[in-house]
NUVEXMI-602511 format. One record per residue (C-alpha): residue number from 1; x, y negated, z negated. Coordinates in steps of 0.2 Angstrom, whole numbers. Last residue first. Layout:
<i=NUM; east=X; north=Y; up=Z> $
...
//
This chain:
<i=453; east=82; north=-116; up=344> $
<i=452; east=87; north=-132; up=354> $
<i=451; east=75; north=-142; up=344> $
<i=450; east=68; north=-133; up=329> $
<i=449; east=75; north=-145; up=316> $
<i=448; east=67; north=-160; up=324> $
<i=447; east=50; north=-152; up=323> $
<i=446; east=52; north=-148; up=305> $
<i=445; east=58; north=-166; up=302> $
<i=444; east=43; north=-173; up=310> $
<i=443; east=31; north=-162; up=300> $
<i=442; east=40; north=-167; up=284> $
<i=441; east=38; north=-185; up=289> $
<i=440; east=20; north=-181; up=293> $
<i=439; east=18; north=-176; up=275> $
<i=438; east=26; north=-191; up=268> $
<i=437; east=14; north=-203; up=278> $
<i=436; east=-1; north=-193; up=271> $
<i=435; east=6; north=-194; up=254> $
<i=434; east=8; north=-212; up=254> $
<i=433; east=-9; north=-215; up=261> $
<i=432; east=-19; north=-206; up=247> $
<i=431; east=-28; north=-190; up=252> $
<i=430; east=-46; north=-191; up=245> $
<i=429; east=-53; north=-187; up=263> $
<i=428; east=-44; north=-170; up=260> $
<i=427; east=-32; north=-168; up=274> $
<i=426; east=-37; north=-157; up=289> $
<i=425; east=-23; north=-156; up=302> $
<i=424; east=-24; north=-142; up=314> $
<i=423; east=-8; north=-136; up=322> $
<i=422; east=-10; north=-127; up=339> $
<i=421; east=0; north=-113; up=346> $
<i=420; east=-9; north=-97; up=340> $
<i=419; east=-14; north=-92; up=357> $
<i=418; east=-33; north=-94; up=355> $
<i=417; east=-30; north=-109; up=343> $
<i=416; east=-25; north=-111; up=325> $
<i=415; east=-11; north=-116; up=314> $
<i=414; east=-13; north=-123; up=296> $
<i=413; east=-1; north=-134; up=286> $
<i=412; east=2; north=-135; up=267> $
<i=411; east=17; north=-146; up=264> $
<i=410; east=30; north=-142; up=251> $
<i=409; east=47; north=-141; up=262> $
<i=408; east=46; north=-122; up=263> $
<i=407; east=28; north=-123; up=270> $
<i=406; east=33; north=-136; up=283> $
<i=405; east=48; north=-125; up=289> $
<i=404; east=36; north=-110; up=290> $
<i=403; east=24; north=-121; up=300> $
<i=402; east=37; north=-127; up=312> $
<i=401; east=43; north=-109; up=315> $
<i=400; east=26; north=-102; up=318> $
<i=399; east=21; north=-116; up=330> $
<i=398; east=38; north=-113; up=339> $
<i=397; east=33; north=-94; up=341> $
<i=396; east=16; north=-98; up=347> $
<i=395; east=22; north=-108; up=362> $
<i=394; east=7; north=-109; up=374> $
<i=393; east=11; north=-112; up=392> $
<i=392; east=4; north=-129; up=398> $
<i=391; east=20; north=-133; up=406> $
<i=390; east=33; north=-146; up=407> $
<i=389; east=40; north=-141; up=390> $
<i=388; east=34; north=-124; up=384> $
<i=387; east=19; north=-128; up=373> $
<i=386; east=14; north=-134; up=356> $
<i=385; east=-4; north=-141; up=353> $
<i=384; east=-6; north=-154; up=340> $
<i=383; east=-23; north=-156; up=332> $
<i=382; east=-33; north=-168; up=322> $
<i=381; east=-49; north=-167; up=311> $
<i=380; east=-48; north=-182; up=299> $
<i=379; east=-57; north=-193; up=312> $
<i=378; east=-57; north=-186; up=329> $
<i=377; east=-45; north=-175; up=338> $
<i=376; east=-31; north=-173; up=350> $
<i=375; east=-13; north=-172; up=353> $
<i=374; east=-7; north=-162; up=368> $
<i=373; east=9; north=-154; up=375> $
<i=372; east=20; north=-157; up=361> $
<i=371; east=35; north=-147; up=367> $
<i=370; east=40; north=-163; up=377> $
<i=369; east=46; north=-172; up=362> $
<i=368; east=50; north=-190; up=362> $
<i=367; east=33; north=-197; up=367> $
<i=366; east=24; north=-183; up=357> $
<i=365; east=32; north=-189; up=341> $
<i=364; east=24; north=-206; up=343> $
<i=363; east=8; north=-198; up=348> $
<i=362; east=8; north=-188; up=332> $
<i=361; east=11; north=-203; up=321> $
<i=360; east=-3; north=-213; up=330> $
<i=359; east=-15; north=-198; up=329> $
<i=358; east=-12; north=-195; up=311> $
<i=357; east=-14; north=-214; up=305> $
<i=356; east=-30; north=-216; up=316> $
<i=355; east=-37; north=-200; up=309> $
<i=354; east=-34; north=-205; up=291> $
<i=353; east=-43; north=-222; up=294> $
<i=352; east=-57; north=-213; up=303> $
<i=351; east=-59; north=-201; up=289> $
<i=350; east=-59; north=-215; up=277> $
<i=349; east=-74; north=-224; up=286> $
<i=348; east=-84; north=-208; up=284> $
<i=347; east=-78; north=-207; up=266> $
<i=346; east=-85; north=-223; up=260> $
<i=345; east=-84; north=-218; up=242> $
<i=344; east=-102; north=-221; up=238> $
<i=343; east=-109; north=-212; up=253> $
<i=342; east=-97; north=-197; up=254> $
<i=341; east=-97; north=-196; up=235> $
<i=340; east=-116; north=-195; up=235> $
<i=339; east=-116; north=-182; up=248> $
<i=338; east=-104; north=-172; up=238> $
<i=337; east=-114; north=-173; up=222> $
<i=336; east=-129; north=-167; up=231> $
<i=335; east=-119; north=-152; up=238> $
<i=334; east=-112; north=-148; up=220> $
<i=333; east=-129; north=-147; up=213> $
<i=332; east=-135; north=-136; up=227> $
<i=331; east=-119; north=-125; up=225> $
<i=330; east=-123; north=-123; up=206> $
<i=329; east=-142; north=-119; up=210> $
<i=328; east=-138; north=-105; up=223> $
<i=327; east=-145; north=-110; up=240> $
<i=326; east=-144; north=-93; up=246> $
<i=325; east=-139; north=-81; up=232> $
<i=324; east=-152; north=-67; up=234> $
<i=323; east=-156; north=-70; up=253> $
<i=322; east=-168; north=-79; up=264> $
<i=321; east=-177; north=-79; up=280> $
<i=320; east=-191; north=-67; up=287> $
<i=319; east=-201; north=-69; up=271> $
<i=318; east=-215; north=-78; up=279> $
<i=317; east=-214; north=-75; up=298> $
<i=316; east=-201; north=-84; up=309> $
<i=315; east=-207; north=-99; up=319> $
<i=314; east=-207; north=-112; up=305> $
<i=313; east=-189; north=-117; up=308> $
<i=312; east=-193; north=-119; up=326> $
<i=311; east=-208; north=-130; up=323> $
<i=310; east=-199; north=-140; up=310> $
<i=309; east=-185; north=-145; up=322> $
<i=308; east=-169; north=-140; up=314> $
<i=307; east=-158; north=-138; up=299> $
<i=306; east=-148; north=-121; up=295> $
<i=305; east=-138; north=-122; up=280> $
<i=304; east=-123; north=-116; up=271> $
<i=303; east=-117; north=-115; up=253> $
<i=302; east=-102; north=-107; up=244> $
<i=301; east=-94; north=-119; up=231> $
<i=300; east=-79; north=-128; up=237> $
<i=299; east=-85; north=-146; up=238> $
<i=298; east=-103; north=-142; up=243> $
<i=297; east=-106; north=-146; up=261> $
<i=296; east=-88; north=-147; up=267> $
<i=295; east=-88; north=-128; up=272> $
<i=294; east=-106; north=-126; up=278> $
<i=293; east=-118; north=-133; up=292> $
<i=292; east=-128; north=-126; up=306> $
<i=291; east=-138; north=-138; up=317> $
<i=290; east=-154; north=-133; up=326> $
<i=289; east=-162; north=-142; up=340> $
<i=288; east=-147; north=-152; up=343> $
<i=287; east=-147; north=-171; up=345> $
<i=286; east=-132; north=-178; up=354> $
<i=285; east=-129; north=-196; up=351> $
<i=284; east=-111; north=-196; up=358> $
<i=283; east=-101; north=-197; up=342> $
<i=282; east=-116; north=-191; up=331> $
<i=281; east=-114; north=-173; up=337> $
<i=280; east=-98; north=-173; up=326> $
<i=279; east=-108; north=-175; up=310> $
<i=278; east=-107; north=-189; up=297> $
<i=277; east=-95; north=-198; up=309> $
<i=276; east=-77; north=-199; up=307> $
<i=275; east=-74; north=-181; up=311> $
<i=274; east=-74; north=-174; up=294> $
<i=273; east=-88; north=-185; up=287> $
<i=272; east=-100; north=-170; up=282> $
<i=271; east=-99; north=-158; up=297> $
<i=270; east=-85; north=-153; up=309> $
<i=269; east=-80; north=-136; up=301> $
<i=268; east=-98; north=-128; up=300> $
<i=267; east=-105; north=-140; up=313> $
<i=266; east=-111; north=-126; up=324> $
<i=265; east=-123; north=-135; up=336> $
<i=264; east=-138; north=-124; up=342> $
<i=263; east=-147; north=-129; up=358> $
<i=262; east=-163; north=-119; up=359> $
<i=261; east=-167; north=-114; up=377> $
<i=260; east=-184; north=-120; up=385> $
<i=259; east=-176; north=-124; up=402> $
<i=258; east=-176; north=-143; up=402> $
<i=257; east=-171; north=-144; up=384> $
<i=256; east=-156; north=-132; up=387> $
<i=255; east=-151; north=-142; up=402> $
<i=254; east=-151; north=-158; up=392> $
<i=253; east=-140; north=-150; up=378> $
<i=252; east=-127; north=-144; up=391> $
<i=251; east=-126; north=-161; up=399> $
<i=250; east=-125; north=-169; up=382> $
<i=249; east=-111; north=-158; up=376> $
<i=248; east=-101; north=-161; up=392> $
<i=247; east=-103; north=-180; up=393> $
<i=246; east=-87; north=-185; up=386> $
<i=245; east=-73; north=-171; up=388> $
<i=244; east=-74; north=-157; up=375> $
<i=243; east=-63; north=-159; up=359> $
<i=242; east=-54; north=-142; up=357> $
<i=241; east=-48; north=-141; up=339> $
<i=240; east=-39; north=-125; up=344> $
<i=239; east=-51; north=-110; up=344> $
<i=238; east=-52; north=-110; up=325> $
<i=237; east=-62; north=-126; up=326> $
<i=236; east=-70; north=-131; up=342> $
<i=235; east=-77; north=-149; up=342> $
<i=234; east=-96; north=-149; up=345> $
<i=233; east=-95; north=-131; up=341> $
<i=232; east=-108; north=-122; up=352> $
<i=231; east=-122; north=-109; up=352> $
<i=230; east=-134; north=-109; up=367> $
<i=229; east=-150; north=-101; up=363> $
<i=228; east=-165; north=-89; up=368> $
<i=227; east=-159; north=-85; up=386> $
<i=226; east=-169; north=-73; up=396> $
<i=225; east=-179; north=-85; up=407> $
<i=224; east=-163; north=-96; up=407> $
<i=223; east=-154; north=-83; up=417> $
<i=222; east=-139; north=-73; up=410> $
<i=221; east=-125; north=-71; up=423> $
<i=220; east=-130; north=-83; up=437> $
<i=219; east=-139; north=-96; up=426> $
<i=218; east=-126; north=-96; up=412> $
<i=217; east=-111; north=-96; up=424> $
<i=216; east=-118; north=-111; up=434> $
<i=215; east=-122; north=-119; up=417> $
<i=214; east=-104; north=-118; up=412> $
<i=213; east=-97; north=-125; up=428> $
<i=212; east=-110; north=-139; up=428> $
<i=211; east=-105; north=-143; up=410> $
<i=210; east=-87; north=-144; up=416> $
<i=209; east=-92; north=-156; up=429> $
<i=208; east=-102; north=-167; up=417> $
<i=207; east=-87; north=-168; up=405> $
<i=206; east=-73; north=-171; up=418> $
<i=205; east=-63; north=-158; up=427> $
<i=204; east=-47; north=-167; up=433> $
<i=203; east=-35; north=-155; up=424> $
<i=202; east=-45; north=-143; up=414> $
<i=201; east=-31; north=-137; up=402> $
<i=200; east=-29; north=-152; up=391> $
<i=199; east=-47; north=-157; up=394> $
<i=198; east=-54; north=-140; up=387> $
<i=197; east=-73; north=-140; up=392> $
<i=196; east=-78; north=-123; up=388> $
<i=195; east=-82; north=-108; up=400> $
<i=194; east=-97; north=-97; up=396> $
<i=193; east=-99; north=-82; up=386> $
<i=192; east=-113; north=-69; up=384> $
<i=191; east=-121; north=-61; up=369> $
<i=190; east=-136; north=-49; up=372> $
<i=189; east=-128; north=-35; up=362> $
<i=188; east=-121; north=-35; up=344> $
<i=187; east=-104; north=-28; up=343> $
<i=186; east=-97; north=-11; up=344> $
<i=185; east=-84; north=-15; up=337> $
<i=184; east=-72; north=-18; up=323> $
<i=183; east=-56; north=-13; up=331> $
<i=182; east=-51; north=-30; up=336> $
<i=181; east=-64; north=-43; up=332> $
<i=180; east=-57; north=-57; up=320> $
<i=179; east=-38; north=-54; up=320> $
<i=178; east=-36; north=-54; up=335> $
<i=177; east=-50; north=-54; up=347> $
<i=176; east=-54; north=-72; up=349> $
<i=175; east=-70; north=-77; up=358> $
<i=174; east=-82; north=-77; up=343> $
<i=173; east=-101; north=-74; up=347> $
<i=172; east=-99; north=-55; up=346> $
<i=171; east=-90; north=-58; up=329> $
<i=170; east=-105; north=-69; up=324> $
<i=169; east=-117; north=-54; up=327> $
<i=168; east=-106; north=-42; up=317> $
<i=167; east=-102; north=-54; up=303> $
<i=166; east=-85; north=-62; up=304> $
<i=165; east=-89; north=-80; up=310> $
<i=164; east=-93; north=-93; up=323> $
<i=163; east=-77; north=-96; up=333> $
<i=162; east=-77; north=-103; up=350> $
<i=161; east=-62; north=-102; up=362> $
<i=160; east=-73; north=-98; up=377> $
<i=159; east=-91; north=-102; up=373> $
<i=158; east=-107; north=-94; up=366> $
<i=157; east=-123; north=-89; up=375> $
<i=156; east=-137; north=-80; up=367> $
<i=155; east=-149; north=-68; up=375> $
<i=154; east=-165; north=-62; up=366> $
<i=153; east=-181; north=-71; up=371> $
<i=152; east=-197; north=-73; up=361> $
<i=151; east=-193; north=-92; up=360> $
<i=150; east=-196; north=-95; up=342> $
<i=149; east=-191; north=-79; up=335> $
<i=148; east=-175; north=-78; up=345> $
<i=147; east=-171; north=-96; up=340> $
<i=146; east=-174; north=-92; up=322> $
<i=145; east=-163; north=-76; up=322> $
<i=144; east=-149; north=-86; up=331> $
<i=143; east=-150; north=-99; up=317> $
<i=142; east=-149; north=-85; up=304> $
<i=141; east=-133; north=-78; up=312> $
<i=140; east=-126; north=-95; up=312> $
<i=139; east=-131; north=-98; up=294> $
<i=138; east=-123; north=-81; up=288> $
<i=137; east=-107; north=-85; up=298> $
<i=136; east=-106; north=-102; up=289> $
<i=135; east=-108; north=-95; up=272> $
<i=134; east=-121; north=-93; up=258> $
<i=133; east=-138; north=-98; up=264> $
<i=132; east=-150; north=-113; up=264> $
<i=131; east=-165; north=-116; up=275> $
<i=130; east=-170; north=-133; up=282> $
<i=129; east=-185; north=-142; up=290> $
<i=128; east=-186; north=-156; up=302> $
<i=127; east=-198; north=-168; up=309> $
<i=126; east=-190; north=-179; up=323> $
<i=125; east=-178; north=-193; up=319> $
<i=124; east=-162; north=-185; up=327> $
<i=123; east=-145; north=-180; up=320> $
<i=122; east=-143; north=-173; up=302> $
<i=121; east=-145; north=-185; up=287> $
<i=120; east=-164; north=-185; up=283> $
<i=119; east=-167; north=-166; up=285> $
<i=118; east=-151; north=-163; up=276> $
<i=117; east=-156; north=-173; up=262> $
<i=116; east=-173; north=-165; up=260> $
<i=115; east=-165; north=-148; up=261> $
<i=114; east=-153; north=-153; up=247> $
<i=113; east=-167; north=-159; up=237> $
<i=112; east=-178; north=-144; up=239> $
<i=111; east=-163; north=-132; up=234> $
<i=110; east=-160; north=-143; up=219> $
<i=109; east=-179; north=-143; up=214> $
<i=108; east=-179; north=-125; up=208> $
<i=107; east=-188; north=-109; up=214> $
<i=106; east=-193; north=-94; up=204> $
<i=105; east=-192; north=-78; up=214> $
<i=104; east=-187; north=-84; up=232> $
<i=103; east=-175; north=-97; up=225> $
<i=102; east=-166; north=-84; up=215> $
<i=101; east=-165; north=-87; up=196> $
<i=100; east=-147; north=-92; up=195> $
<i=99; east=-134; north=-102; up=185> $
<i=98; east=-145; north=-111; up=172> $
<i=97; east=-145; north=-127; up=162> $
<i=96; east=-127; north=-128; up=156> $
<i=95; east=-120; north=-122; up=173> $
<i=94; east=-130; north=-136; up=181> $
<i=93; east=-122; north=-149; up=170> $
<i=92; east=-105; north=-142; up=173> $
<i=91; east=-109; north=-142; up=192> $
<i=90; east=-114; north=-160; up=192> $
<i=89; east=-99; north=-165; up=182> $
<i=88; east=-86; north=-156; up=193> $
<i=87; east=-94; north=-163; up=209> $
<i=86; east=-94; north=-181; up=203> $
<i=85; east=-76; north=-179; up=197> $
<i=84; east=-70; north=-172; up=213> $
<i=83; east=-59; north=-157; up=209> $
<i=82; east=-53; north=-150; up=226> $
<i=81; east=-56; north=-167; up=235> $
<i=80; east=-71; north=-174; up=245> $
<i=79; east=-66; north=-164; up=260> $
<i=78; east=-63; north=-148; up=250> $
<i=77; east=-70; north=-136; up=263> $
<i=76; east=-61; north=-141; up=279> $
<i=75; east=-50; north=-125; up=280> $
<i=74; east=-46; north=-125; up=261> $
<i=73; east=-42; north=-144; up=263> $
<i=72; east=-28; north=-140; up=275> $
<i=71; east=-16; north=-154; up=275> $
<i=70; east=-12; north=-152; up=256> $
<i=69; east=4; north=-159; up=250> $
<i=68; east=12; north=-147; up=238> $
<i=67; east=16; north=-149; up=220> $
<i=66; east=28; north=-135; up=214> $
<i=65; east=25; north=-130; up=195> $
<i=64; east=29; north=-112; up=197> $
<i=63; east=11; north=-107; up=196> $
<i=62; east=6; north=-119; up=210> $
<i=61; east=0; north=-137; up=211> $
<i=60; east=-10; north=-142; up=227> $
<i=59; east=-10; north=-160; up=232> $
<i=58; east=-20; north=-173; up=241> $
<i=57; east=-33; north=-179; up=228> $
<i=56; east=-35; north=-163; up=217> $
<i=55; east=-28; north=-146; up=214> $
<i=54; east=-23; north=-135; up=199> $
<i=53; east=-17; north=-118; up=196> $
<i=52; east=-14; north=-112; up=213> $
<i=51; east=-4; north=-96; up=218> $
<i=50; east=8; north=-99; up=233> $
<i=49; east=7; north=-85; up=246> $
<i=48; east=5; north=-97; up=261> $
<i=47; east=-5; north=-89; up=275> $
<i=46; east=-13; north=-75; up=265> $
<i=45; east=-21; north=-59; up=272> $
<i=44; east=-36; north=-49; up=267> $
<i=43; east=-34; north=-33; up=277> $
<i=42; east=-20; north=-28; up=265> $
<i=41; east=-33; north=-23; up=253> $
<i=40; east=-31; north=-31; up=236> $
<i=39; east=-24; north=-23; up=220> $
<i=38; east=-6; north=-17; up=224> $
<i=37; east=-2; north=-31; up=237> $
<i=36; east=-10; north=-44; up=225> $
<i=35; east=1; north=-38; up=211> $
<i=34; east=16; north=-41; up=222> $
<i=33; east=9; north=-58; up=227> $
<i=32; east=8; north=-62; up=209> $
<i=31; east=26; north=-59; up=206> $
<i=30; east=30; north=-69; up=222> $
<i=29; east=20; north=-84; up=215> $
<i=28; east=29; north=-82; up=198> $
<i=27; east=46; north=-82; up=207> $
<i=26; east=43; north=-97; up=219> $
<i=25; east=35; north=-97; up=236> $
<i=24; east=42; north=-110; up=240> $
<i=23; east=59; north=-112; up=232> $
<i=22; east=58; north=-119; up=215> $
<i=21; east=54; north=-136; up=207> $
<i=20; east=48; north=-144; up=223> $
<i=19; east=37; north=-160; up=220> $
<i=18; east=27; north=-168; up=233> $
<i=17; east=17; north=-182; up=224> $
<i=16; east=0; north=-187; up=218> $
<i=15; east=3; north=-184; up=200> $
<i=14; east=-12; north=-174; up=194> $
<i=13; east=-21; north=-180; up=178> $
<i=12; east=-24; north=-164; up=168> $
<i=11; east=-41; north=-154; up=169> $
<i=10; east=-59; north=-155; up=165> $
<i=9; east=-62; north=-170; up=177> $
<i=8; east=-47; north=-174; up=188> $
<i=7; east=-40; north=-191; up=187> $
<i=6; east=-29; north=-196; up=202> $
<i=5; east=-11; north=-202; up=200> $
<i=4; east=0; north=-214; up=209> $
<i=3; east=19; north=-211; up=204> $
<i=2; east=26; north=-226; up=195> $
<i=1; east=39; north=-237; up=204> $
//
C-alpha cells in the first residue's frame, strides 16, 4: 500500500508518515542544539529540540530525516498546514511585488482587504472596524487601549488560568507566574482577576452560577464605574484548554453590556476554524465588543488584529494605534489565502471531524485509566488532564513522562495548564485521518508504559 503524500509548493512532496531514522532528537539536531546553546539566550527554551527542514500536511521533518506527526501546529498557528499551497503562492506573489512600505506611510489594499474580511466574518452584524498588529500580545494590549480610550475608565479584569501574552500589560493579565511572569515585575497597574468557570474543578457550579461568582468579585473588588474592560478567552489556551460551562460567557457579556464595560474576547488561539466554528464565540452566539485574533490568521506569518464595534475602534485619536510592521503586506497576503483555504477546503467541518475522533479516542482511554481526570475541548482543540487517581490533584510529573515518551516515538505533543498537567492537542486541520489515528496509538502506548511507575 503506497504512503499518502501531500504536495508542498516550492518544496518536495512530503510522505504523510511517521518515520524514525535516528533517535529523537538525532545527532544533527543535537549538534544544532549545542550551537543554539552557545548563540541564543537560555531564556528562550525549546520543548522538543528537533530542527525542522520541512513540514506539511500533518508531519514535521527534521535535519536527521525523522518525520514526526505534528499535534501542535506551532501552537495553533499552522491550522491550514505548514506549507499550504494557497498561502505559499500568495506570499511568493507578494514578495515579488514588494515586502514593506509601512501602512501608516504609503498604504496598500491587502491591509484593507484583511480588515474587510474580519469585519464581515467575526461575530455580530453591527458596524465594525479593524486594526492590524504583529502578535497576539500586541493586539490584546491595543484592545485594552481602545477600551480605555472609549470608556475613559482604567481598570481591566482578566480571569484565573488565563493567558494573554508576554508584554508588560499582558503579563499582568496572565494568571500563571512561571515561566511567564516570575522575576519580570512590576507589572501594569489597574489589572484585576476574577474566578473562571472550570467545570472539572467546579463541582455542581453551572455556567450562570459561575458567572454570578465572577461578577460578585468584580463588583466588590473593582466596581463597574471603574472598569473599562473584561478580557477573556472563550476557551482558555495555555491555562489548560478550559471550556467554560454553557451560559458563563453570555452572562458575563450581558453584565458588561448592562454596565458600560467593554467585553473583549481573546480568540488568539481559538480563532479561524480551530474549535469547529470560525470563532469560539460562535458556539453560544456570544457577540463581543472587541475580538482579538492572531496565530491561525496568517498560516505562520506574524499578524494579529483587533476587530470591534466601529464606535469603539474609532475612539482613540488619529495616530494612536499602529506600528511599523503591523499588517505587513506579506502577512496580509497569507491571511487572505488562509481565509480562502478555510472556506474552499471546508476546514470548519474538518475541525469538527478531527475533534470527534480525538474526543472519542481519549474518552475510551479515560474509561480504563483513572489518571485521566478530564477530557474536554471543541473541534480540533482538545485536552486531556492528568491527575492522581480518584482526585483532582494535578499530576505534572506524569504529563512530563508521557510527553517525553511521545516525543521519543515521533509525535509532537504539547502540555499546558496552570499546574502543567494538561495535554493540548492541536493538529493541523490538514492532518490526514491515518496519521491522527497513529498519533493517538502512540499516546495510548505512552500512557500504558507509565502505569505503575
